[in-house]
C-alpha positions as a printed Julia matrix, in Angstrom:
62×3 Matrix{Float64}:
 -13.04  -10.12  53.53
 -16.27   -7.21  53.26
 -19.71   -7.9   52.11
 -18.77   -6.45  48.57
 -16.03   -9.22  47.9
 -18.46  -12.34  48.37
 -21.16  -10.3   46.08
 -18.26   -9.91  43.19
 -17.16  -13.77  44.01
 -20.33  -14.7   43.9
 -20.51  -12.87  40.76
 -17.5   -14.0   39.33
 -18.81  -17.3   40.08
 -21.47  -17.42  38.17
 -19.65  -15.72  35.4
 -17.73  -18.47  34.51
 -20.43  -20.59  34.94
 -22.5   -19.6   32.21
 -19.52  -19.4   29.46
 -20.18  -23.23  29.44
 -23.34  -22.94  27.46
 -22.27  -21.56  23.64
 -20.36  -24.77  23.81
 -23.22  -26.76  24.73
 -25.28  -24.84  22.19
 -29.3   -25.69  21.28
 -29.25  -29.13  21.88
 -30.22  -28.55  26.27
 -33.25  -26.32  25.29
 -34.61  -28.63  22.65
 -34.12  -32.01  25.18
 -36.02  -29.81  27.36
 -38.86  -28.95  24.6
 -38.96  -32.58  23.46
 -39.47  -34.05  27.29
 -42.24  -31.98  27.93
 -44.22  -32.02  24.62
 -43.69  -35.6   24.9
 -44.76  -35.51  29.02
 -47.98  -33.12  27.5
 -49.34  -35.66  24.74
 -49.35  -38.53  27.4
 -50.96  -36.76  29.33
 -53.73  -35.87  27.36
 -54.41  -39.36  26.36
 -54.44  -40.55  29.36
 -57.08  -37.65  30.24
 -59.04  -38.35  27.74
 -59.2   -42.18  28.31
 -60.12  -41.33  31.77
 -63.41  -39.29  30.53
 -64.26  -41.99  28.35
 -64.34  -44.15  31.14
 -66.2   -41.94  33.36
 -68.13  -40.88  30.95
 -69.18  -44.7   30.56
 -70.47  -45.63  33.86
 -71.53  -42.02  35.13
 -72.85  -40.32  31.58
 -71.19  -37.34  32.86
 -67.79  -35.7   33.63
 -67.07  -34.31  37.57
């Protein structure tokens, strides 16, 4: 087995692995988008709460 056979077998592995993507469809994409958007919203609300507490305690943001 030479290096060419190795790289072609890696390529064949990826080609076969990506054949499942059309079967899955956009469900994975929408799931990831929803998770990221939810996390961003939670983070922004938490940051606003922390900023309000800091402004109340010290009168300025660091």
